[in-house]
C-alpha positions in Angstrom: 17.9 2.5 9.4 15.6 0.4 7.1 12.1 2.7 8.2 13.9 5.3 7.1 14.4 3.9 3.8 10.5 3.0 4.0 9.9 6.3 4.6 11.3 8.0 2.0 10.4 5.3 -1.1 7.1 6.8 1.0 7.6 10.5 0.2 8.8 10.3 -2.9 5.9 7.9 -3.9 3.6 11.2 -2.7 5.3 13.9 -4.1 5.9 11.6 -6.9 1.2 11.7 -7.3 1.1 15.2 -7.3 3.4 14.8 -11.3 0.2 12.9 -12.4 -2.5 14.8 -13.8 -6.7 14.0 -12.3 -6.9 13.5 -15.8 -4.9 10.2 -16.6 -7.3 8.1 -14.0 -11.0 9.2 -16.1 -12.2 6.9 -18.3 -12.7 8.5 -22.0 -15.9 10.1 -22.9 -17.4 9.3 -19.2 -19.3 12.5 -18.0 -16.4 13.1 -15.1 -13.7 12.9 -17.7 -15.8 15.4 -20.4 -15.8 17.9 -17.3 -12.6 18.0 -16.0 -10.5 16.6 -19.1 -9.0 20.2 -21.8 -10.1 20.9 -24.0 -7.0 20.0 -26.0 -7.3 16.4 -24.8 -10.7 15.6 -25.8 -9.9 17.0 -29.6 -6.6 15.0 -29.2 -8.8 12.1 -28.3 -11.3 12.0 -31.1 -9.2 13.5 -33.7 -6.9 9.7 -32.9 -9.9 7.8 -33.5 -11.1 10.2 -36.9 -7.6 9.8 -38.1 -9.1 5.8 -37.9 -11.9 6.5 -39.9 -9.1 7.8 -42.6 -9.5 12.0 -41.6 -7.1 14.2 -42.0 -5.8 16.4 -39.6 -7.2 20.4 -40.2 -9.2 19.5 -42.6 -13.1 20.7 -42.4 -13.9 16.9 -42.2 -11.3 16.5 -39.0 -13.9 18.5 -37.3 -16.6 17.7 -38.6 -15.8 14.0 -37.4 -14.8 15.6 -33.3 -17.8 17.3 -33.4 -19.8 13.7 -34.4 -18.1 11.3 -32.4 -17.8 13.8 -29.0 -21.4 14.5 -29.5 -22.6 10.8 -30.0 -21.0 10.6 -26.4 -22.6 12.8 -24.3 -25.6 11.8 -25.6 -24.9 8.4 -24.8 -23.8 9.5 -21.2 -27.4 11.6 -20.9 -29.1 8.2 -22.3 -27.7 6.3 -19.4 -27.9 9.0 -16.7 -31.7 8.7 -17.2 -32.0 5.3 -17.2 -29.5 4.8 -13.9 -32.0 7.5 -12.3 -34.8 6.0 -13.9 -33.8 2.7 -12.5 -33.5 4.3 -9.1 -37.1 5.5 -8.5 -38.3 1.8 -10.2 -36.2 0.7 -7.5 -37.7 2.8 -5.3 -34.4 4.7 -4.2 -35.1 9.1 -4.1 -32.0 10.5 -4.9 -33.0 12.9 -2.5 -32.8 10.7 0.9 -29.3 10.6 0.2 -28.8 13.2 2.2 -30.6 12.8 5.4 -28.6 12.9 7.9 
């Protein structure tokens, strides 16, 4: 009987895991988040941030703030991506070597 209960707990856990969106596991502002999060999610994230700066919802200032904040995060990701690639090259690691079988 005890094994039967464990089975149901695992089954319910598995079924519930399908109800969670992928977005909830992505770190906001990460490259993956920008790739997989819905535009509404990204906009809401930056709208909340811009509201703390004093911008009001639905104004041109809010829209500009959202645009600037998202662009800054994307730029930061690009810079860190470049730094990572430079470090790989400097250490002698070739990203193409990862595909050798």
